[in-house]
N, C-alpha and C positions, 0 to 999 in steps of 0.2 A: 528851357522855361519849365518850371515845375509848379503845377497847381494842386499838388497833393495835400495842401492845407484846406481843402474843401471850397476854395474860392474859384469860380469860374474865371477864364480869361477875360470875359466882359467886365467883371467887376475890378479886376486888376489893372486893365489898361482903359482909361477914360476916353482916349482917342478912338478906340474901337467901338465904344458906345456911340460916339458922335457919327462915326461912319454908318453904323447899323441904323441909327435913327434916320440919317439922310437917305439911305436906301429905302426904308420903310416909307418915308415921306414921298419919294420918287414913285415908288409903286402905288401908293394910295392916290397920287394925283393922275395916275394912268389907269386907274381901276376899270374903267369901261372900254378901254382901247387895247385890244389884245395884241395888235402889232407893235405898240409902244411897250407893253409888258414883255413881249418877245425880245424886242431890242435890249431892254434892260437885262433880261436873263442872259442874252448873248454877251453883253458887255461883262457881267459878272463872271461869266464862264471864261472869257478872255483874260480877265484880270487874275482869276484863279490860276489859269494855265501859265501866265507870264510870271507871276510870282514863284510858282512851283518850280518852273524851268530855270530860273535864274537866281534870285535871291535865296530861296529855300534850298535849293540844290548846293549853292555855294556855302551855305551855313551848316550843312550836314556834318555830324561829328567825324573827327579824324582818328579817334581811338576807341577801343572796345568799351571801356568804362563809360564814355560819353554816349556812345551808341546804346548801350544798355540802359542809361537813364532816359534817353530819348524814347526808346521802345516801351519802357515802363510807363512813362507819361502817356504815350498814346494808348496803352492798354487801360490805364486807370481813368483817363479823362475824355473818353469818348471815341477813340480809334482815329483812323485817317480821315482828313477832310476830303470830301468828295461831293461833286455836284452832279446829281442825278438828272438824266435827261428824261423827259416824258416820252413814252413809247407811243408811236403813232397809233397803235391799236387802242391804247387807253384813251387817247385824244378822241378817236372815232366813236368809242363806246360812250364817252361823255357827252358827245354831241348827240348821239341817238338817244340817250336818256333824256337829255333836255328837250328834244324834239318830241318824244313820246309824252313828256309832262305838258308841253304846249299843245298837245293834241294833233300834231302834224303827222304822227304814224299811227296808223290803226292798231 
């Protein structure tokens, strides 16, 4: 897949736009429910892992030329897809900041 023409993959694949919109809507509906948002993030992480370990791995190039094209596309169009987990320390700092703003911490 080459997006070197300046188009993002979201513009090229309309079905991905639909998926992204559905995920955004699901997140918006759960805006105030941290456990539901966490469940959504876990589901997305699971899907990411499943696709990476099956379909993506099976689709990897079998020759040097195709591998070079894949690596060039990764370099030009944003690198390797990665789902970053929030560090527990960051979560605690955000909680402490919120409590301080609410006047619960002197």
